[in-house]
TISEDREN-652770 format. One record per residue (C-alpha): residue in one letter; y, z, x negated. Coordinates in steps of 0.05 Angstrom, whole numbers, padded with zeros to 5 digits. Layout:
BEGIN
(pt "A" (Y Z X))
...
This chain:
BEGIN
(pt "M" (00000 00000 00000))
(pt "N" (00068 -00019 -00027))
(pt "N" (00119 00036 -00011))
(pt "Q" (00185 00018 -00043))
(pt "L" (00212 00089 -00046))
(pt "S" (00150 00120 -00076))
(pt "N" (00178 00101 -00144))
(pt "I" (00254 00095 -00145))
(pt "S" (00290 00055 -00198))
(pt "T" (00350 00095 -00224))
(pt "Q" (00380 00048 -00275))
(pt "Y" (00387 -00026 -00293))
(pt "R" (00416 -00069 -00349))
(pt "K" (00474 -00116 -00350))
(pt "F" (00462 -00183 -00381))
(pt "S" (00501 -00212 -00440))
(pt "K" (00522 -00284 -00448))
(pt "G" (00467 -00325 -00479))
(pt "Q" (00417 -00268 -00472))
(pt "Y" (00344 -00284 -00461))
(pt "I" (00322 -00245 -00400))
(pt "E" (00253 -00216 -00393))
(pt "Y" (00224 -00215 -00323))
(pt "T" (00220 -00139 -00327))
(pt "Q" (00295 -00135 -00339))
(pt "F" (00311 -00180 -00280))
(pt "N" (00262 -00143 -00234))
(pt "E" (00294 -00077 -00256))
(pt "F" (00361 -00104 -00232))
(pt "L" (00333 -00125 -00164))
(pt "D" (00293 -00060 -00155))
(pt "F" (00354 -00016 -00168))
(pt "F" (00398 -00047 -00115))
(pt "E" (00341 -00053 -00065))
(pt "D" (00325 00020 -00074))
(pt "Q" (00398 00039 -00065))
(pt "D" (00401 -00001 -00001))
(pt "R" (00339 00033 00026))
(pt "L" (00362 00102 00006))
(pt "S" (00429 00091 00040))
(pt "R" (00394 00077 00106))
(pt "V" (00346 00136 00101))
(pt "M" (00392 00189 00071))
(pt "L" (00460 00169 00100))
(pt "Q" (00440 00143 00169))
(pt "G" (00371 00165 00190))
(pt "V" (00302 00140 00209))
(pt "G" (00264 00123 00272))
(pt "I" (00281 00080 00333))
(pt "V" (00354 00064 00337))
(pt "C" (00352 00027 00403))
(pt "G" (00309 -00018 00447))
(pt "L" (00236 -00034 00431))
(pt "K" (00214 -00014 00501))
(pt "P" (00151 -00044 00532))
(pt "S" (00141 -00069 00603))
(pt "L" (00079 -00098 00634))
(pt "T" (00076 -00162 00675))
(pt "Y" (00022 -00175 00726))
(pt "T" (-00001 -00239 00760))
(pt "N" (-00045 -00230 00821))
(pt "R" (-00054 -00157 00800))
(pt "I" (-00081 -00178 00732))
(pt "L" (-00043 -00162 00668))
(pt "S" (-00012 -00227 00643))
(pt "S" (00034 -00203 00587))
(pt "I" (00065 -00143 00551))
(pt "Q" (00139 -00153 00542))
(pt "L" (00174 -00116 00486))
(pt "S" (00250 -00115 00485))
(pt "Q" (00289 -00129 00423))
(pt "G" (00311 -00068 00385))
(pt "V" (00323 -00036 00317))
(pt "A" (00282 00015 00278))
(pt "V" (00283 00044 00208))
(pt "T" (00221 00068 00172))
(pt "T" (00221 00126 00123))
(pt "D" (00213 00074 00068))
(pt "G" (00280 00044 00088))
(pt "D" (00253 -00019 00122))
(pt "L" (00299 -00045 00177))
(pt "L" (00254 -00071 00233))
(pt "T" (00273 -00119 00289))
(pt "L" (00233 -00169 00329))
(pt "N" (00239 -00241 00305))
(pt "N" (00216 -00311 00317))
(pt "T" (00203 -00367 00267))
(pt "N" (00266 -00410 00267))
(pt "K" (00246 -00460 00214))
(pt "V" (00179 -00471 00181))
(pt "S" (00185 -00480 00106))
(pt "E" (00153 -00543 00077))
(pt "D" (00159 -00520 00005))
(pt "L" (00105 -00481 -00031))
(pt "Y" (00121 -00407 -00041))
(pt "V" (00184 -00410 00002))
(pt "S" (00186 -00365 00063))
(pt "D" (00196 -00389 00134))
(pt "L" (00265 -00375 00164))
(pt "K" (00268 -00325 00221))
(pt "T" (00317 -00310 00278))
(pt "I" (00330 -00244 00312))
(pt "D" (00373 -00275 00367))
(pt "L" (00327 -00258 00424))
(pt "E" (00325 -00209 00482))
(pt "S" (00250 -00195 00482))
(pt "K" (00182 -00222 00464))
(pt "S" (00125 -00233 00512))
(pt "Y" (00056 -00219 00484))
(pt "T" (00000 -00254 00521))
(pt "H" (-00060 -00248 00473))
(pt "F" (-00094 -00196 00429))
(pt "K" (-00150 -00189 00378))
(pt "V" (-00181 -00134 00336))
(pt "Y" (-00137 -00119 00276))
(pt "D" (-00166 -00106 00207))
(pt "N" (-00120 -00074 00156))
(pt "F" (-00165 -00089 00096))
(pt "K" (-00108 -00124 00058))
(pt "V" (-00065 -00061 00054))
(pt "E" (-00109 -00002 00075))
(pt "Y" (-00049 00034 00103))
(pt "P" (-00068 00109 00101))
(pt "A" (-00041 00126 00170))
(pt "F" (-00092 00077 00200))
(pt "Y" (-00153 00111 00170))
(pt "Q" (-00192 00172 00190))
(pt "G" (-00232 00187 00129))
(pt "R" (-00259 00120 00107))
(pt "E" (-00261 00091 00176))
(pt "Q" (-00202 00052 00206))
(pt "I" (-00178 00075 00274))
(pt "E" (-00183 00027 00333))
(pt "L" (-00127 -00025 00328))
(pt "W" (-00111 -00090 00364))
(pt "E" (-00058 -00140 00344))
(pt "L" (-00014 -00173 00398))
(pt "A" (00010 -00245 00396))
(pt "T" (00055 -00289 00437))
(pt "A" (00031 -00355 00465))
(pt "Q" (00065 -00391 00405))
(pt "E" (00032 -00345 00354))
(pt "V" (-00040 -00348 00380))
(pt "G" (-00091 -00366 00328))
(pt "S" (-00166 -00360 00322))
(pt "G" (-00199 -00297 00348))
(pt "F" (-00147 -00281 00401))
(pt "Q" (-00164 -00271 00474))
(pt "P" (-00120 -00265 00537))
(pt "I" (-00085 -00199 00547))
(pt "A" (-00120 -00194 00615))
(pt "N" (-00183 -00175 00578))
(pt "L" (-00151 -00112 00549))
(pt "T" (-00184 -00053 00583))
(pt "D" (-00167 00021 00594))
(pt "L" (-00092 00010 00593))
(pt "E" (-00079 00084 00608))
(pt "D" (-00106 00101 00539))
(pt "K" (-00065 00052 00499))
(pt "Y" (-00006 00064 00452))
(pt "L" (00041 00014 00419))
(pt "L" (00060 00011 00346))
(pt "L" (00107 -00032 00305))
(pt "Y" (00078 -00042 00236))
(pt "L" (00106 -00077 00175))
(pt "E" (00046 -00105 00138))
(pt "S" (00071 -00103 00066))
(pt "Y" (00032 -00127 00006))
(pt "E" (00036 -00172 -00055))
(pt "K" (00002 -00240 -00050))
(pt "E" (-00040 -00261 -00108))
(pt "V" (-00024 -00330 -00135))
(pt "K" (-00065 -00376 -00177))
(pt "P" (-00042 -00387 -00249))
(pt "C" (00006 -00446 -00255))
(pt "R" (-00019 -00512 -00278))
(pt "G" (00024 -00561 -00314))
(pt "V" (00090 -00550 -00349))
(pt "D" (00136 -00520 -00295))
(pt "C" (00119 -00449 -00270))
(pt "D" (00191 -00431 -00248))
(pt "N" (00173 -00432 -00173))
(pt "H" (00114 -00385 -00184))
(pt "G" (00114 -00310 -00182))
(pt "I" (00084 -00253 -00142))
(pt "Q" (00100 -00265 -00069))
(pt "Q" (00121 -00203 -00029))
(pt "I" (00090 -00209 00040))
(pt "R" (00126 -00176 00099))
(pt "N" (00090 -00189 00165))
(pt "L" (00116 -00151 00226))
(pt "K" (00058 -00134 00272))
(pt "V" (00057 -00106 00342))
(pt "L" (-00006 -00064 00347))
(pt "I" (-00043 -00024 00401))
(pt "T" (-00085 00038 00389))
(pt "T" (-00119 00092 00430))
(pt "S" (-00103 00165 00441))
(pt "D" (-00150 00184 00385))
(pt "G" (-00116 00134 00340))
(pt "I" (-00046 00159 00356))
(pt "T" (-00069 00231 00345))
(pt "N" (-00093 00212 00276))
(pt "I" (-00026 00177 00261))
(pt "L" (00013 00237 00286))
(pt "G" (-00026 00283 00240))
(pt "R" (00002 00245 00181))
(pt "D" (00074 00240 00205))
(pt "H" (00095 00310 00180))
(pt "I" (00149 00313 00234))
(pt "Q" (00168 00381 00260))
(pt "P" (00152 00384 00335))
(pt "H" (00217 00380 00374))
(pt "P" (00234 00431 00429))
(pt "L" (00250 00374 00476))
(pt "F" (00176 00363 00486))
(pt "I" (00163 00433 00513))
(pt "D" (00143 00426 00586))
(pt "D" (00203 00425 00633))
(pt "V" (00248 00453 00577))
(pt "L" (00309 00418 00607))
(pt "K" (00297 00435 00680))
(pt "Y" (00313 00509 00686))
(pt "G" (00378 00541 00666))
(pt "K" (00420 00566 00724))
(pt "Q" (00419 00631 00763))
(pt "E" (00416 00628 00838))
(pt "R" (00478 00650 00876))
(pt "V" (00483 00710 00921))
(pt "I" (00519 00689 00984))
(pt "V" (00543 00752 01019))
(pt "E" (00560 00718 01085))
(pt "R" (00486 00708 01098))
(pt "L" (00483 00783 01110))
(pt "I" (00530 00775 01169))
(pt "E" (00498 00710 01193))
(pt "G" (00428 00739 01194))
(pt "Q" (00442 00805 01229))
(pt "G" (00508 00795 01264))
(pt "I" (00579 00821 01255))
(pt "D" (00566 00883 01297))
(pt "T" (00510 00908 01252))
(pt "H" (00526 00969 01210))
(pt "F" (00509 00956 01137))
(pt "S" (00499 01004 01080))
(pt "S" (00505 00995 01005))
(pt "S" (00429 00987 01001))
(pt "D" (00435 00925 01045))
(pt "V" (00484 00894 00997))
(pt "K" (00441 00914 00938))
(pt "E" (00380 00882 00970))
(pt "L" (00415 00814 00966))
(pt "Y" (00416 00820 00890))
(pt "S" (00351 00858 00877))
(pt "S" (00309 00811 00921))
(pt "L" (00337 00750 00884))
(pt "L" (00321 00781 00817))
(pt "E" (00251 00800 00839))
(pt "N" (00238 00730 00866))
(pt "N" (00259 00700 00800))
(pt "E" (00218 00753 00761))
(pt "Y" (00282 00777 00727))
(pt "G" (00290 00711 00690))
(pt "R" (00219 00707 00663))
(pt "V" (00220 00631 00662))
(pt "I" (00279 00632 00614))
(pt "F" (00244 00681 00569))
(pt "D" (00181 00638 00566))
(pt "K" (00220 00576 00546))
(pt "I" (00266 00612 00496))
(pt "N" (00205 00642 00462))
(pt "A" (00171 00573 00460))
(pt "I" (00233 00544 00426))
(pt "A" (00239 00603 00380))
(pt "Q" (00166 00598 00357))
(pt "L" (00174 00524 00345))
(pt "I" (00233 00533 00298))
(pt "G" (00210 00598 00266))
(pt "H" (00260 00644 00301))
(pt "T" (00252 00715 00327))
(pt "T" (00223 00719 00398))
(pt "V" (00246 00766 00453))
(pt "Y" (00209 00821 00490))
(pt "Y" (00209 00807 00564))
(pt "D" (00173 00869 00591))
(pt "G" (00223 00918 00560))
(pt "F" (00281 00879 00590))
(pt "K" (00249 00878 00658))
(pt "N" (00238 00953 00656))
(pt "T" (00311 00964 00639))
(pt "L" (00334 00921 00698))
(pt "E" (00287 00956 00746))
(pt "S" (00314 01024 00724))
(pt "F" (00385 00997 00731))
(pt "L" (00372 00974 00802))
(pt "T" (00353 01044 00824))
(pt "Q" (00427 01064 00820))
(pt "K" (00472 01060 00880))
(pt "A" (00529 01027 00841))
(pt "G" (00526 00976 00785))
(pt "F" (00467 00935 00813))
(pt "Q" (00511 00874 00808))
(pt "Y" (00510 00881 00732))
(pt "A" (00435 00872 00732))
(pt "Y" (00447 00805 00766))
(pt "D" (00503 00790 00716))
(pt "V" (00462 00800 00654))
(pt "V" (00407 00752 00679))
(pt "K" (00463 00702 00695))
(pt "D" (00489 00711 00624))
(pt "L" (00420 00695 00597))
(pt "A" (00416 00633 00641))
(pt "D" (00485 00611 00616))
(pt "T" (00462 00619 00544))
(pt "Y" (00400 00578 00559))
(pt "C" (00444 00524 00591))
(pt "E" (00484 00519 00526))
(pt "I" (00419 00513 00486))
(pt "I" (00388 00457 00526))
(pt "K" (00452 00416 00525))
(pt "L" (00448 00416 00449))
(pt "L" (00373 00404 00442))
(pt "P" (00375 00327 00445))
(pt "K" (00423 00327 00386))
(pt "A" (00392 00385 00347))
(pt "F" (00337 00391 00295))
(pt "T" (00348 00322 00266))
(pt "V" (00379 00343 00200))
(pt "N" (00313 00357 00166))
(pt "L" (00292 00285 00154))
(pt "P" (00217 00270 00155))
(pt "G" (00185 00261 00086))
(pt "L" (00189 00192 00055))
(pt "D" (00115 00183 00068))
(pt "S" (00118 00203 00142))
(pt "F" (00121 00134 00172))
(pt "P" (00138 00087 00114))
(pt "K" (00114 00023 00147))
(pt "H" (00103 00039 00220))
(pt "I" (00142 00060 00281))
(pt "M" (00109 00091 00342))
(pt "L" (00134 00058 00406))
(pt "G" (00099 00105 00455))
(pt "K" (00048 00102 00510))
(pt "L" (00036 00034 00541))
(pt "I" (00039 00061 00612))
(pt "T" (00082 00123 00622))
(pt "D" (00131 00152 00672))
(pt "S" (00158 00205 00624))
(pt "Q" (00228 00201 00594))
(pt "L" (00203 00241 00534))
(pt "D" (00142 00212 00500))
(pt "F" (00112 00251 00442))
(pt "S" (00081 00185 00416))
(pt "R" (00148 00150 00410))
(pt "H" (00192 00161 00350))
(pt "R" (00263 00183 00365))
(pt "F" (00320 00170 00317))
(pt "Y" (00324 00226 00266))
(pt "N" (00397 00230 00244))
(pt "S" (00418 00242 00173))
(pt "S" (00460 00305 00161))
(pt "V" (00520 00260 00146))
(pt "L" (00524 00248 00221))
(pt "D" (00541 00322 00229))
(pt "D" (00484 00339 00276))
(pt "E" (00468 00396 00229))
(pt "K" (00522 00435 00267))
(pt "S" (00483 00425 00332))
(pt "T" (00421 00455 00301))
(pt "Q" (00461 00514 00274))
(pt "K" (00491 00525 00343))
(pt "V" (00422 00526 00376))
(pt "R" (00397 00577 00325))
(pt "L" (00458 00621 00336))
(pt "L" (00451 00616 00412))
(pt "I" (00379 00638 00408))
(pt "S" (00403 00696 00365))
(pt "R" (00454 00712 00420))
(pt "F" (00399 00710 00472))
(pt "V" (00359 00761 00431))
(pt "Q" (00421 00805 00422))
(pt "Q" (00438 00802 00496))
(pt "V" (00368 00826 00514))
(pt "Q" (00366 00881 00461))
(pt "N" (00438 00905 00471))
(pt "F" (00440 00909 00547))
(pt "Q" (00455 00982 00560))
(pt "N" (00418 01023 00613))
(pt "F" (00473 01072 00633))
(pt "N" (00492 01111 00695))
(pt "V" (00547 01075 00734))
(pt "I" (00585 01136 00756))
(pt "D" (00654 01167 00744))
(pt "N" (00644 01232 00705))
(pt "G" (00718 01240 00696))
(pt "N" (00722 01197 00634))
(pt "A" (00715 01128 00666))
(pt "Q" (00768 01079 00645))
(pt "I" (00786 01014 00679))
(pt "K" (00803 00955 00633))
(pt "I" (00828 00886 00650))
(pt "I" (00810 00835 00596))
(pt "P" (00836 00763 00595))
(pt "S" (00779 00714 00596))
(pt "Q" (00759 00644 00619))
(pt "K" (00739 00620 00688))
(pt "L" (00691 00565 00666))
(pt "N" (00632 00562 00618))
(pt "P" (00612 00565 00562))
(pt "L" (00597 00639 00560))
(pt "S" (00619 00642 00487))
(pt "R" (00691 00631 00509))
(pt "K" (00690 00689 00558))
(pt "A" (00704 00762 00545))
(pt "I" (00643 00803 00525))
(pt "P" (00618 00844 00586))
(pt "F" (00622 00919 00581))
(pt "Y" (00547 00929 00593))
(pt "Y" (00530 00904 00522))
(pt "L" (00528 00949 00462))
(pt "V" (00575 00915 00413))
(pt "N" (00564 00914 00338))
(pt "D" (00576 00864 00282))
(pt "E" (00509 00829 00292))
(pt "F" (00523 00820 00366))
(pt "L" (00594 00793 00353))
(pt "K" (00569 00743 00302))
(pt "A" (00521 00714 00353))
(pt "W" (00572 00709 00410))
(pt "N" (00617 00651 00389))
(pt "F" (00595 00598 00338))
(pt "D" (00666 00574 00321))
(pt "K" (00693 00644 00309))
(pt "T" (00633 00663 00267))
(pt "S" (00641 00598 00227))
(pt "N" (00714 00616 00215))
(pt "R" (00696 00688 00197))
(pt "S" (00736 00715 00256))
(pt "F" (00677 00740 00297))
(pt "R" (00712 00807 00309))
(pt "D" (00766 00770 00348))
(pt "N" (00720 00763 00409))
(pt "L" (00754 00798 00468))
(pt "G" (00714 00850 00506))
(pt "Y" (00715 00919 00538))
(pt "N" (00678 00952 00480))
(pt "N" (00705 00913 00420))
(pt "W" (00728 00972 00380))
(pt "L" (00709 00938 00314))
(pt "S" (00773 00897 00307))
(pt "P" (00835 00932 00280))
(pt "D" (00882 00879 00307))
(pt "A" (00929 00896 00364))
(pt "H" (00920 00829 00400))
(pt "I" (00846 00845 00407))
(pt "K" (00853 00919 00425))
(pt "E" (00910 00906 00475))
(pt "P" (00904 00832 00493))
(pt "L" (00948 00837 00555))
(pt "Q" (01007 00854 00511))
(pt "F" (01004 00784 00481))
(pt "N" (01006 00713 00505))
(pt "I" (00950 00698 00554))
(pt "D" (00972 00628 00577))
(pt "N" (00905 00599 00557))
(pt "N" (00866 00650 00597))
(pt "S" (00850 00632 00669))
(pt "F" (00809 00693 00688))
(pt "Y" (00815 00769 00687))
(pt "T" (00752 00810 00674))
(pt "I" (00757 00877 00710))
(pt "E" (00708 00931 00690))
(pt "G" (00701 01007 00693))
(pt "H" (00716 01015 00767))
(pt "Q" (00646 01016 00797))
(pt "G" (00622 01087 00809))
(pt "M" (00694 01110 00816))
(pt "D" (00729 01135 00880))
(pt "Y" (00759 01073 00913))
(pt "Q" (00829 01104 00919))
(pt "K" (00830 01121 00845))
(pt "A" (00803 01052 00826))
(pt "F" (00852 01016 00872))
(pt "Q" (00910 01055 00843))
(pt "Q" (00890 01043 00770))
(pt "I" (00877 00969 00778))
(pt "N" (00944 00959 00813))
(pt "Q" (00979 01000 00761))
(pt "I" (00952 00956 00704))
(pt "K" (00966 00893 00745))
(pt "D" (01038 00912 00759))
(pt "Q" (01053 00937 00688))
(pt "Q" (01025 00874 00657))
(pt "Q" (01051 00827 00711))
(pt "L" (00983 00797 00726))
(pt "A" (00976 00743 00779))
(pt "F" (00924 00770 00828))
(pt "D" (00919 00817 00887))
(pt "V" (00872 00875 00901))
(pt "M" (00836 00887 00967))
(pt "V" (00792 00945 00990))
(pt "L" (00734 00936 01038))
(pt "S" (00695 00991 01074))
(pt "L" (00627 00987 01107))
(pt "E" (00652 01033 01163))
(pt "D" (00690 01004 01222))
(pt "L" (00765 01015 01210))
(pt "V" (00793 01022 01280))
(pt "N" (00868 01008 01286))
(pt "N" (00873 00998 01211))
(pt "K" (00945 00983 01192))
(pt "D" (00935 00981 01117))
(pt "M" (00948 00910 01092))
(pt "F" (00903 00921 01032))
(pt "K" (00843 00952 01068))
(pt "A" (00794 00920 01116))
(pt "Y" (00727 00927 01151))
(pt "F" (00673 00893 01110))
(pt "N" (00640 00854 01167))
(pt "E" (00705 00825 01194))
(pt "Y" (00732 00807 01126))
(pt "V" (00668 00772 01104))
(pt "E" (00668 00732 01168))
(pt "K" (00740 00709 01157))
(pt "H" (00731 00697 01082))
(pt "P" (00659 00673 01071))
(pt "G" (00675 00648 01001))
(pt "L" (00678 00716 00967))
(pt "E" (00633 00722 00907))
(pt "H" (00618 00772 00852))
(pt "K" (00645 00747 00786))
(pt "R" (00659 00813 00749))
(pt "G" (00733 00799 00756))
(pt "V" (00781 00751 00788))
(pt "E" (00813 00685 00769))
(pt "R" (00888 00678 00762))
(pt "G" (00920 00671 00831))
(pt "G" (00860 00702 00867))
(pt "T" (00842 00767 00903))
(pt "F" (00799 00821 00872))
(pt "I" (00758 00860 00923))
(pt "I" (00727 00929 00914))
(pt "V" (00677 00956 00965))
(pt "Y" (00660 01028 00984))
(pt "E" (00614 01054 01039))
(pt "S" (00654 01104 01081))
(pt "S" (00704 01161 01080))
(pt "E" (00645 01209 01068))
(pt "D" (00621 01166 01010))
(pt "P" (00683 01134 00978))
(pt "T" (00649 01110 00914))
(pt "V" (00660 01037 00894))
(pt "F" (00590 01006 00892))
(pt "A" (00607 00931 00889))
(pt "D" (00663 00882 00876))
(pt "F" (00677 00810 00895))
(pt "S" (00733 00759 00887))
(pt "L" (00766 00702 00923))
(pt "P" (00801 00643 00889))
(pt "Y" (00864 00654 00930))
(pt "I" (00911 00709 00951))
(pt "C" (00897 00727 01023))
(pt "C" (00930 00793 01040))
(pt "T" (00998 00807 01010))
(pt "P" (01057 00793 01057))
(pt "K" (01096 00734 01030))
(pt "V" (01161 00752 01066))
(pt "K" (01198 00814 01089))
(pt "I" (01176 00841 01157))
(pt "G" (01226 00878 01202))
(pt "L" (01244 00898 01273))
(pt "S" (01315 00918 01293))
(pt "L" (01331 00953 01360))
(pt "P" (01401 00970 01388))
(pt "S" (01382 01043 01400))
(pt "S" (01327 01092 01380))
(pt "V" (01318 01114 01453))
(pt "I" (01308 01065 01512))
(pt "C" (01303 01088 01584))
(pt "A" (01246 01065 01628))
(pt "D" (01293 01032 01678))
(pt "A" (01333 00997 01626))
(pt "G" (01342 00921 01632))
(pt "R" (01326 00870 01579))
(pt "I" (01337 00896 01509))
(pt "P" (01358 00848 01454))
(pt "F" (01324 00859 01386))
(pt "T" (01315 00823 01321))
(pt "V" (01248 00805 01288))
(pt "I" (01239 00785 01215))
(pt "P" (01210 00733 01206))
(pt "V" (01239 00697 01266))
(pt "N" (01171 00671 01288))
(pt "G" (01141 00741 01288))
(pt "V" (01104 00767 01350))
(pt "V" (01118 00836 01379))
(pt "K" (01065 00870 01422))
(pt "A" (01070 00934 01463))
(pt "N" (01017 00988 01463))
(pt "V" (01021 01031 01527))
(pt "D" (00980 01096 01528))
(pt "S" (00963 01140 01588))
(pt "A" (01029 01179 01582))
(pt "E" (01066 01113 01588))
(pt "N" (01093 01120 01517))
(pt "I" (01108 01053 01488))
(pt "S" (01100 01034 01414))
(pt "L" (01118 00966 01387))
(pt "I" (01072 00932 01337))
(pt "R" (01097 00877 01291))
(pt "N" (01048 00821 01275))
């Protein structure tokens, strides 16, 4: 077998005027520049299938009549650039090659015959001393002796396509006569389209030395998002007149987590990726036990949902990078020096383990994608290990913090949630760009006490124009009046653009508080409320408690709009503070002018005016 890059020429000689040139000197010159050309493709661009080279089968009267292969480009690990071609001009001169053309859309192969690689004995085609099963395809114009119609090819479900560059030196007879200038060792390059079986492709794969790619893990790209909890379904299912408790709201979250096995699918796939790339795996059972313990508390159950959602967001970031990752470590030069695997002949899969991808060189900067994936898996491990199992209750030391964050993914751009134990290792895994810039301690978060900088410790004191979200934490487990007061105090002092609303699970009869409402009625009027561990700029943050007997905040939600604060001044002006029963029409002024005034008349015929 003639692999060009198995022995690389590293120097050559320049010729002097009148110098007699030995054939070894001239070949040295050619070999050097050919090797440099091949090395440039392999090391600076990459190897594998660049584009095209996709098969399709044509049937006539339900009988296979041809295998069509589209034009494409591929590069072997020996630096050969492969494309389909047709003979454009047949050479009439001895030892001069035919001219080829690549100006074609596809080639249609109508015949096949058993292929014997005895001229080359290409190692990938041999299992021990025996050659694997191989058949050569030919177009109608290329058919020679020994070929038979493609309709005779059986067991199509067990057939795999290969592109193979048959490369060897042709022996020539010694020259006769005076002139031997046209003689020499002819370098044969025949491009073959071959078919093999599953056993044959397994043998070839065993010699490829290509690291298995995470993309080929079953359904690795399918799962990555946490299901939503839609609170309105509570009202829809049982009716607005039903009295709910905090356990009913908690059931919405706990049942969803139980149905999804606390994110077990994500753990299985993360561990499969981690094992494939030699990374640390994560312990699922311990995490599940922590969540189950967390869900026994009356308040804070939403954080159990949040941490699983965080893990799903991390997994989403990973699978977006997988198609571009793990290509920097180029296969060895002897991986597929003269062949390219084109995949299964009949397949409905977008990802085919028997089809070479294109493995980028590191110069294309895909190394960064691989580094990001590794860091994200590290973040996943840190999230699982650093999720704190703590009591969500105000023991007198609870502190509410509002941290500027981001509304949209990725998670790495958001503030670090307060339920994670923060240390240097955790911060390094949170945001790739900040870690790369050695500013990992600049990640905002409730518990980031590691940074000495004021803009990290007190971020609301500095410019937050680029932050579209406010993370609000520390209020669950606190008395709702205390929480409402502290959140508003921070909001007003820092001039933050959101409103705060309080909901109670008990029926608030004749409630006149603009910032307090009955849970059932409010959810019915505003079905879009959702728990986000904070509120976006211009929205409404909602805290929920059970009753006056149990005023502890056990949940929070948000709306993307302000729904409660009066936008204009409201007033009612009367000519006198006392009006007799037999008085005539009384003029009065209402602000705003389109306001409606209603009268409440009790049993003692006392009248009170209500402004709407």
